[in-house]
N, C-alpha and C positions, 0 to 999 in steps of 0.2 A: 295716345301721343299728343303732345302739345301742338297748338296751331303755329304754323310757320309764319314768322313776321318779316322774313327777308326772302327775296326771290332766289330760285324759282319756287312757286307755291304749290301746295298739294294738288289744287285744281288750277290748271294754267292753260294757256292757249298760245298758238304760234304767232298770230298777229293780224293777218289780213282777213277782211270781212267782205261779204257780198256787197257790191255797190248798189245803192238805191237807184231805181229807174230814173228819178229826177237827175241824179248825178251823171248817169250814163248819157242821158239826153243832152246835158250841159257839155259833156266832153265831146259829143258828136257836133254840137253847135259850134264849139270852139274850133274843132278841126275844119269845119266848113266856113269859118270866118264870120259866123253870125253873131258871136259874142267875143269879147276880148278876154285876155288872160285874167284880168281883174274880175271880169264877170264870172268866169269859171271858178276862181278862188272864192268868190262870194257865196256861190252855191255850196262849195266844199265846207266853208265856214258854217253854213246853216245845217248841213247834214251830219257833220262829225259829232257835235254834242249829243245827238240822239243815239249814235252808235256807242258813245261812251256810257250813256245812261243804260243802254241795253246790257252792256257787259257788267256793270255794277249791279243791276237788278237781277242778273242771272246768278250772282253770288261770287263772281270772279274777284280776286284780290289785285289783279293788274288789268290795265286798260290801254289800248292803242287807239290810233285814229282810223284803224281798219285799213291803213295804207290807201285811203280814199284819194289822196293827192297824186298817186303814182300810176303810171301805165303798167309797170311791172315791179316785182319785188326787189329787183336789183339793178336794172339797167339805168333807171333814173339817177341813182346814186353814182354809178360808174361813169356815166357821161358828164357828171358834175365835177369829177376830179380834174384838177389842173393838169394839163399835158395830154389829156385823153379827149378825143373827138370822135364823132360819127364819121365813118368812112363810106365811100361809094360801095354799093352792093349790100347784101344782107348775110347775116349768119343764118344757117338752116339747121334746126334741131327737130328731129323726128320724135313725136310722142305716140304712145300706144294706148289703146283702150279696148274694151271687149268687142267693139264694133269694127275696129281697124286701126288706122293711123291718121294723124294730123300733123301739120308742120307749123312750127313757130319761127318767124323770120324777122328778128329785130335788125336794126342797122348794124353794120360791122363796126369794129373798133380800130382806131389808129392812135398810137402813142407817138406824137410828133415833137414833144419837148419833155423836159424832166417832169416826172409825176410829183404833184404837190397838192396841198389843200389851200385853195384861194379863199374859201369862205366856209363857215360851218354848214355842212350839208344837212338838210332837214332840221336845222336849228330852230327856225321860226315855227316849223310844223310841231316840233316837240314842245316848244313853249306854249303853243295853242292848246295842246292836250293837257299839259300841266295846269293850265288856268281853268280847265273845265272838269277835271276829276273832282269827286267829292269823297269817295271812300277808297278808291283803288289807287295803286301805285302806277304812275304813268310809265309806260314801257315804250322804248323805241327799238325798231328792228332795222338793221342795215345789212347789206351783203358782206360776207367775209372778204378779206383782201384776195383770197384764193380765186374768187369768182372773176376778178379782172383777168387773171392769167388763163383760167380754164376756158373762159368764153372766147378770148382772143388768140391765145397761143403765141408762140414766138414770132409768128408772121406779122403780128400787129405792131411790133417794135420797129421804129426807125433805127437802122444800124448806126447812123451818124450820131444819134442821141444816146443809144445804149449799145455800144460795141461789146460790152460785157453785161450779160443779163443779171449778174449779181448786183450791179449798181441799181438796176430796175427794182429788184427785190428790196434793197435797202431804202430806196426812195418811197416805194409803196408802203413799207412798214412805217416810215416816218410820217407819211401823210395820215395814215390811220391812227397812229399814236397821238398826233395833233388833234384829230377829230374826237378821240376819246376824251382828251383833256378839255376840249372846248365844250363838249356835251356835259361833262361833269360840272363845269362852271355855270351851265344853264340849269343845274339841278337834277340832271338825269342820274338816277340810282339803279335803273334796270335797263341794260343794253343787251341786245341779242344779235349775234352774228349768224346770219342765215347762209348756209353752205350746202350745195349739192355735190361738190367735187369729192368730198371725203366719203360720201355714200356711193357715188357713181363708181369710184375706183374699186369697189368690191366686185363690180361686174366685169368679167373677162372681156366682154365686147367693148366696154369703155376703155379698158387698159389697152386693147388692141388699137383703138383710135389714137390714143396718146402716143403709142409706139410708132404709129404710122406717120405722125407729124414730127418724128425724130427726137422724141423725148423719152426719158427713163421712167416708164409707167410703173415699174415694179417698186420704185422708191419715191414716186411723186408725193405720196401721202406724207412722207417724212418731211419733204420740203414744205408742204402746206401747213403741217403742224408747227414747224419753226416760224413760218410766216405769221400765223395768228399770234403765237407767243411773243414775237417781236412787237406786234401791234399793241399788246396788252401788258407789256412788261412793267410799265409805270402806272398801272391801273389805280385810280384814286381810291382812297379809303371810303367805304360806304357805297361803292358802286358794285353791283353784281353783274357779271357778264356771263351769258350762256351761249352755247352754240347749238343751232338747229340744223340737223342733217336729214335730208330726204332724197328720194330718187326721182324727183321731177313731179310737177303739179301744174298742169295747164289744161283748163276746161275738162277736168275729171280724167285726165290722161297722165301717163308717166313715161319715163325714159329708161331707167335702169332697174335691174333685179339683183338679188343676192343679199345674204346676211352680212353682218358687220365683221365677219371673221378675218378678212384680209387686213383690215386696218386696226382691228380692235386693241391689240396689245399696246401699240404705240399711241393710238388715239386716246384711250382712256387713261393711260399712265403718264402721258407726257403733255397733253393739251392743257394749258393753264387757264381753264375757265371754271366757273363755279357750278355749272350744270350742263347736262347734255339732253337736248330734245331729240328723241329718236323715233323714226317712223316704224311702227309695228302693227299696222292695221290689217295685213294679210300675209299670205305665204311668201310673197316677194321679199319680205323683210327678214326671213330666216328665223332662227331660234334665239332664245335668251342666253345661251351659253357664253357669248362674248362678254356679257356683263360681269363675268368673274374677274375681269381686269380693272373694273372701276375701283379706284382707291377709296379708302375711308375719307369721309368729309365731302366727297363730290356727290351731287344730286343727279339722278337719272329721271327724266320726264318721259314716261312711256306714252307714245302716240298711238294708243289702242283704238281710239275713236276715229273712224275715217271721215274725212271732209270731202271725199270724192263722190259718195253715194248718199241718197237721202235716208235709206233704211236705218232705223235707230237700233243701236247695239243693246244687248241684254245686260242689265246691271250685274246679274249673276255671272255672266260670261266674262265681263271685265274684271270682276273680283277674282275669278278663277285664274285668269291670265296673270294678274298681279301676283297671286300666290306662286305661280310658276316662276315668275321673274325673281321673286324673293328667295328662291333656292340659290341664286347666283350673286345677288347683291342685297344687303339688308333692307327690310321693308321701310325702315326709317329714312333710307336714302332714295326712296322712290316717290315720284309724283305722277299725275295723270294729265293728259292733254289730248287734243286732236293730233292726227299724224302730220298735218301741215296746216297752212292757212286755208280759208274757204275761197280765196280769190287772189292767187299769186299774181295774176294779171287782171286787168280791169274787167275782162269778160266774165270771170268767175266760173265756179264749178256748177255741176248740174244738180243743184239743190235750191230749195226755196228759202226765203227769210225765216219762215217758221221752222223749217228743218234745221237751220243753223242754230237758232235759239234753243231748240230742243236738245241738240247735241251739247251745247255749252252747259245747259242746265244738268244734263246727264253726267257730265264730267264733275260738276260741283257736287251733286248729290252722291255720286259713287265715292268721291274722295271723303265726304263727310262720314259715310258709312264705314270706311276703312280706318281713317286716321282721326275721326272726331272733328270737332269744330275748334 
């Protein structure tokens, strides 16, 4: 098969990378007031080019900044939207791992005025990556618009601003559509919407939580699909947009379980993106049967390589699993990646830098074996 020249690529990755120790120290120094924001950004500027080189040397056709400038994969973006601010108190999300549970507690959200885009979010960050890539396509990851609602819920909305939630949805879509256009003008041709909500909703426990806050959990995925479609309806020519869906990734821990069966038919047939990054690294992800709903022309990036554990997968096992998936969607529509990023929050997962590089190289080498160069 011919080498893909447009995203997503046969060997791809979700985006976030383990933060170098020097950057972690700089972040700590900034939080303690020992260095300024400019000082922190200077360290980021020095560390990101090395991360880009690593991705290119591993053989990847796309490169990100590793999300080195962010605290988390999504909240930095959400807090930067006009009309949205941090609220007193914290959100509390319980994550699970083989040893027990841990809690992630970002600041709560408040929508106190109409949602809008005051400036291009991560615009300067993308331009920096674009100026430093040599062989790879610069890729930007942003949270999907659904994450604003899924994280905050209806309680975050000021009823005086949004007495009708449909106006909130419309304004949110417009802000995202504006962001897409602005990024295109900066030269972005590979944009990824990261989304846990559409994967979480496969888990009955998560749907019960949504029901508990007074919303229609059985149809929420349909609302979320429409929301992304509204954000990308005027997608510029030459820009590929993908959606990455996982069940939580924080310090090698997760939130939800369950296959894609509950959302699959609507998700794959109606979501207007060019490719789907899907978490498939263990039994929590279910089987490949839902892939039968993927239409012709859409790419499926199978996240078969875990980013939560250091053990390196067998290349033969990866090939076998791809063969299994190809029973439901043509092999030519399949790509390979890690199941999530290596560091969705600045703390990172329980791997080393060398483990990370080995996994990225494994993805590239396995893809070459299957699809050629």
